[in-house]
Every structure is written in C-alpha cells, then in structure tokens.
C-alpha positions as CSV (number, residue, x, y, z in Angstrom):
1,M,13.1,62.7,-47.4
2,T,13.3,61.9,-43.3
3,E,14.0,64.5,-40.6
4,G,17.6,65.3,-40.6
5,S,18.8,63.6,-43.7
6,Y,20.3,67.0,-45.2
7,T,22.8,66.8,-47.0
8,L,26.2,68.9,-46.3
9,D,25.3,70.8,-50.1
10,Q,22.9,72.1,-48.3
11,L,23.8,73.1,-45.4
12,R,26.4,75.5,-47.2
13,G,23.9,76.4,-49.9
14,F,21.2,78.0,-46.9
15,V,25.1,79.6,-45.3
16,A,25.8,81.2,-47.7
17,V,22.1,83.0,-48.5
18,A,21.9,83.4,-45.0
19,E,25.0,86.0,-45.0
20,E,24.4,87.1,-48.3
21,G,20.5,87.9,-48.0
22,H,20.0,86.8,-51.1
23,F,20.6,83.9,-53.3
24,G,22.2,85.5,-56.3
25,R,25.1,87.1,-54.5
26,A,25.2,83.4,-52.5
27,A,25.1,81.7,-56.1
28,T,28.2,83.5,-57.6
29,R,29.8,83.0,-53.9
30,L,29.9,79.2,-54.8
31,H,30.3,78.7,-58.1
32,M,27.1,78.0,-59.5
33,T,24.0,79.2,-60.7
34,Q,20.5,80.7,-59.1
35,P,17.9,77.6,-59.5
36,P,19.8,75.2,-58.1
37,L,21.0,77.4,-55.2
38,S,17.4,77.5,-55.0
39,R,16.5,74.3,-55.1
40,Q,19.5,72.5,-52.2
41,V,17.2,75.4,-50.0
42,Q,13.9,74.3,-50.9
43,R,14.6,70.8,-50.2
44,L,16.6,71.8,-46.4
45,E,13.2,73.6,-45.3
46,R,10.9,70.5,-46.3
47,T,13.6,68.0,-44.7
48,I,13.4,69.8,-41.8
49,G,9.5,71.2,-41.6
50,F,9.6,74.9,-41.4
51,A,11.1,78.3,-43.5
52,L,14.3,78.9,-43.1
53,F,13.7,82.8,-45.2
54,T,11.1,85.1,-46.0
55,R,12.0,85.7,-49.4
56,N,11.2,89.6,-50.5
57,A,12.1,91.3,-54.2
58,T,15.4,92.2,-52.3
59,G,16.8,88.9,-50.9
60,A,15.7,87.1,-48.1
61,D,15.6,87.4,-44.4
62,L,15.7,84.6,-41.9
63,T,13.4,83.3,-39.8
64,P,13.8,83.4,-36.3
65,A,13.7,79.1,-36.9
66,G,16.6,80.0,-39.7
67,K,18.2,82.2,-37.4
68,V,18.9,79.2,-34.7
69,F,19.7,76.6,-37.7
70,L,22.3,79.0,-38.5
71,E,24.0,79.5,-35.3
72,E,23.7,75.3,-35.5
73,A,24.2,74.9,-39.6
74,R,27.9,77.1,-39.4
75,R,29.0,74.7,-35.7
76,L,28.2,71.6,-38.1
77,L,29.9,72.8,-41.0
78,T,33.1,74.0,-38.6
79,S,32.9,70.3,-36.9
80,V,33.2,68.5,-40.7
81,D,36.4,71.3,-42.2
82,I,37.9,70.5,-38.8
83,A,37.7,66.0,-38.9
84,P,40.0,65.3,-40.8
85,L,42.3,68.1,-39.6
86,R,42.4,67.0,-35.9
87,A,42.1,62.4,-37.6
88,R,45.1,63.5,-39.5
89,R,47.2,64.5,-36.0
90,V,45.5,62.0,-33.4
91,A,47.4,59.3,-36.8
92,A,50.6,61.4,-36.6
93,G,50.7,60.9,-32.5
94,T,50.0,64.6,-32.2
95,A,45.9,64.7,-31.1
96,G,45.0,62.2,-28.3
97,T,45.2,61.1,-25.1
98,I,47.7,59.1,-23.2
99,R,46.9,57.5,-19.6
100,I,49.2,57.9,-17.4
101,G,50.2,55.4,-14.6
102,F,53.0,56.9,-11.8
103,T,54.3,56.1,-8.7
104,A,54.2,58.7,-5.4
105,V,58.3,59.1,-6.2
106,S,57.7,59.6,-10.1
107,A,55.3,61.8,-9.5
108,L,58.5,64.3,-8.1
109,T,61.0,63.4,-11.3
110,V,60.3,61.8,-14.0
111,L,56.6,62.6,-14.5
112,G,57.4,66.1,-14.5
113,E,59.2,66.3,-17.1
114,W,56.8,64.0,-19.2
115,I,54.8,66.8,-18.7
116,K,56.8,70.0,-19.4
117,I,58.2,67.6,-22.8
118,A,54.1,66.9,-23.7
119,A,53.2,70.6,-22.8
120,A,55.3,71.9,-25.2
121,E,55.6,69.2,-28.3
122,L,52.6,67.3,-28.2
123,P,50.1,70.4,-26.8
124,E,46.8,68.8,-28.3
125,V,47.5,65.3,-25.9
126,D,45.7,64.7,-23.1
127,L,47.5,63.6,-20.5
128,V,45.4,61.9,-18.0
129,L,47.1,61.1,-14.7
130,S,46.8,58.0,-12.0
131,E,48.8,56.9,-9.0
132,M,49.1,54.2,-8.4
133,V,52.1,51.6,-7.0
134,T,53.5,49.3,-8.6
135,H,51.6,46.1,-8.6
136,A,48.0,48.2,-9.8
137,Q,49.8,49.7,-12.7
138,L,50.6,46.1,-14.3
139,D,47.2,44.8,-14.0
140,A,45.9,48.4,-14.9
141,L,48.2,47.9,-18.5
142,L,46.6,44.8,-19.2
143,A,43.3,45.7,-18.0
144,G,43.6,48.4,-20.9
145,E,42.9,50.8,-18.6
146,I,46.0,53.3,-18.4
147,E,48.9,53.3,-21.3
148,V,51.7,53.3,-20.4
149,G,53.5,53.5,-16.6
150,L,56.2,54.3,-14.5
151,V,56.6,51.4,-12.1
152,R,59.9,50.3,-10.3
153,Q,60.1,46.5,-11.9
154,V,58.7,45.2,-14.6
155,P,58.1,41.2,-15.1
156,R,59.3,39.5,-18.2
157,S,56.6,39.3,-20.4
158,E,56.1,39.3,-24.8
159,I,52.9,41.4,-24.0
160,L,54.7,44.6,-22.2
161,D,57.9,45.9,-23.4
162,S,59.7,49.1,-21.1
163,R,62.8,50.7,-20.5
164,L,65.2,52.0,-18.2
165,V,63.9,55.9,-17.4
166,A,65.6,57.2,-14.1
167,T,67.7,55.5,-10.9
168,D,68.1,57.7,-7.5
169,T,70.2,56.1,-4.2
170,L,69.2,55.4,-1.2
171,V,69.9,57.6,1.2
172,L,69.1,58.9,5.3
173,A,66.3,60.5,6.1
174,A,66.2,61.8,9.7
175,P,64.9,64.4,11.6
176,H,66.8,68.4,13.8
177,G,68.5,67.6,15.7
178,H,68.4,63.7,15.8
179,P,71.5,61.6,17.0
180,L,73.2,60.7,13.6
181,T,73.0,64.3,12.2
182,S,75.7,64.6,14.4
183,L,77.9,62.6,14.0
184,D,81.9,63.2,13.3
185,H,81.4,61.4,9.8
186,A,78.4,60.3,8.1
187,P,76.1,58.3,9.0
188,T,76.3,54.0,7.8
189,L,73.5,51.3,7.5
190,A,75.7,49.7,10.8
191,D,75.2,53.1,12.7
192,I,71.2,53.5,11.0
193,A,70.5,50.0,12.7
194,E,71.0,51.4,16.4
195,H,67.8,52.9,16.1
196,D,64.4,53.0,14.9
197,V,64.1,52.5,12.2
198,V,61.0,53.7,9.3
199,T,60.8,51.5,6.5
200,Y,57.6,49.8,3.7
201,S,55.4,48.1,4.3
202,P,55.8,44.2,2.0
203,S,53.3,43.8,0.0
204,E,51.6,47.2,-0.4
205,A,55.6,48.7,-1.2
206,W,57.8,45.7,-1.8
207,Y,60.4,46.4,-4.1
208,F,61.4,49.2,-1.3
209,Y,61.2,46.9,1.2
210,E,63.2,44.2,-0.3
211,L,65.7,47.0,-1.1
212,V,66.3,48.3,2.4
213,V,65.8,44.8,3.5
214,A,68.9,43.4,1.8
215,A,70.9,46.7,1.9
216,F,71.1,45.6,6.2
217,R,71.2,42.2,5.9
218,N,74.4,42.9,3.2
219,A,76.2,44.8,5.9
220,H,75.0,41.9,7.9
221,V,72.9,44.5,10.2
222,K,69.4,43.9,11.7
223,P,67.3,46.8,12.5
224,R,65.1,47.7,14.6
225,Y,61.8,48.5,12.3
226,V,59.7,50.0,13.7
227,Q,56.6,51.2,11.4
228,H,55.7,49.5,8.1
229,I,54.6,52.3,5.3
230,S,53.0,52.0,1.8
231,Q,54.1,54.8,0.7
232,V,57.8,56.6,0.4
233,H,56.4,60.2,1.1
234,T,54.7,59.1,4.2
235,V,57.4,57.8,5.3
236,A,58.9,61.1,4.9
237,A,56.4,62.6,7.1
238,V,56.3,60.2,9.5
239,V,60.4,60.8,10.3
240,N,59.9,64.3,9.7
241,A,56.9,63.6,12.5
242,G,60.0,62.2,15.0
243,L,58.8,58.6,15.0
244,G,62.5,57.2,13.5
245,V,64.7,57.2,10.9
246,A,64.8,56.0,7.1
247,L,66.1,55.2,4.1
248,V,64.4,56.5,1.2
249,P,65.3,57.6,-2.8
250,S,67.3,60.8,-2.4
251,S,65.0,62.9,-4.5
252,A,62.5,62.5,-1.9
253,A,64.7,65.3,-0.5
254,T,62.6,67.2,-2.7
255,L,59.3,67.1,-0.3
256,A,61.1,69.7,1.5
257,L,59.7,69.1,4.9
258,P,60.9,71.5,7.2
259,N,62.1,68.8,10.0
260,L,64.1,66.5,7.8
261,E,68.0,66.7,6.9
262,F,69.0,64.3,4.3
263,L,72.6,62.3,4.4
264,T,74.4,60.2,1.8
265,I,75.3,56.4,3.5
266,P,78.4,55.6,3.2
267,D,78.5,52.1,2.0
268,M,75.1,52.2,0.3
269,P,75.4,50.7,-2.9
270,R,74.6,53.7,-5.8
271,D,71.5,53.5,-8.2
272,T,69.6,51.0,-6.9
273,V,66.8,52.2,-7.4
274,E,65.3,52.0,-11.0
275,L,62.1,53.7,-12.8
276,F,61.1,52.2,-15.7
277,C,58.6,53.2,-17.8
278,T,56.8,49.6,-19.2
279,W,53.5,49.6,-22.1
280,R,51.9,46.7,-23.9
281,T,54.0,46.0,-26.8
282,A,50.7,45.5,-29.3
283,H,49.4,48.7,-28.2
284,T,47.5,51.1,-30.6
285,N,47.9,55.0,-29.7
286,P,50.0,56.9,-31.5
287,A,50.6,59.3,-29.5
288,L,52.4,57.0,-26.6
289,T,54.5,56.4,-29.6
290,A,54.6,59.8,-29.5
291,L,55.5,60.3,-25.6
292,L,58.4,57.8,-25.8
293,A,60.8,59.1,-28.7
294,R,60.9,62.5,-27.0
295,V,60.9,61.2,-23.3
C-alpha cells in the first residue's frame, strides 16, 4: 500500500482504540472481534510509516505521533460524516452561496429585506454582495460572475428571467432654506425648472437620466442642469451641500442627510421608478431558487 491509501474503516478502528485505550474494548464498541481490528490498525501503521501505539499488557497507549494523528483522524471522520448532510442542504437550497449585484438605492430598500429573510430562513446560505450599476450587473450575469441582480431595467432575453420587486416615485430633494421649500404650494416641475438642477449621468445612470428628462419634457419646461452624477446617493450628497436641487427616488429619504428636505411633486407621475430582480433562466444554483421563493 502507498502512503495516504488508508481506509475510513482503518481510521475508525484507530480512533476507537485510541479512545478506549484497549483493543478488546474498542472491538466490542465496533461490534467486531479483536483480531481483525488489530490487523486494521497494523495495516494503517504500515501505510503511514510510523507506530501509532505502544502495546502493553493492560492495553495500548498512543505514541506522540499517534496523538497528532488522532486529531487529524477525528477531523477527517467528522468531515466525512457531515459531507452528505451538507450536500443534501446544498441540493435543497438551504446551504450554499449566492452572489448578488445591486444598485446603490436598492441597498436602502429591497436588498435589506433580502438579507433579513436569508438570515432568518436560510442561515447557511452565504450572500456575496457587489454594488454595480445596472448595465454592469447585466454583463456580470451573462458572464456568470453573479447569480442575481437588482436592476433598473431588463432587456428582453431568453437567457434572463426577471420580475418587478419594487416601485418608487421621484420627489424633490432640496437643501433646508431653499426657495422651493417655502412656497405656498407644493413645488411643481415648472417651479423646479427655474432653479439649478443636479441630475444624472446619461452614460453611467441613463435610467434615472431618462426619467428626469422625460418628466421635465412632459411638463413642457427646460431646467438648468448644473451637474451630471452617476449615483443617487451622490446626487443627494451634492444637494445636501447646497449645489442645487434634484429629483430622487423617495426611498433616498432614508439617507437622512442633515441639510436635506424631501418634497412631493404634485405633477410627477407615481411609481415610475422600477426595480427588478433578474437571474439567468437556466441557472443551477438551488440556493438562488430557495431565496427567490421567499422574496
């Protein structure tokens, strides 16, 4: 036999003898006779190349090398015993890993709920989180780098499946003391267009950029855009610093920046901000199936 080719039965026999300190008692514990157990341990010693026990009239004592080997043998046997259980849990979706992409604003709403649900109902599933804009998430899904994404818009594709998970409405974010916060009526899009407007990057945040442009266009007004920024939370931070006002999802109010007010815009259509979760139609991750069944 070559080194490393010992069997699980040999390891179990060795551990029993080590724990009982006696070949006869170990054989009784294993429901076998002593001679085959002695042969198992001897074959194990020949395989690994060193003695595990010193035999004496009263039993068997571990050698120093045997004491070290006992720790490793127990670890190996534990791994073998739990492997089927872990595999069954992975197959059932109650254990494993899910790589999730998300947009910045979705972290304030939907993602937080997903994390709570997974912690409560799928505690052995690890969530690996990556913040990405929508187009980066779609690329990552197609490349197999994430299993599910929280995105703003999903292209029609047989490769990807999706469902709507949340809607939101654009509201006005303005610094405390801004003229729009002290009107005798709720600010309209026409009112807002008379002031500097911080908006979104047409390349990096095209979804919000198009929503804002469409809102002002439908109101037949042209605002003064002073900044084009890629992330909603950064837009809010710039407004908080006093560089203008902005249209942001109402969920951005959870950012609780100290110099911001959020005001409803009466002529803004409701629920135009949509969030989808999307995943590969032919995915093979049972944990993802389990999570999607719960959210």
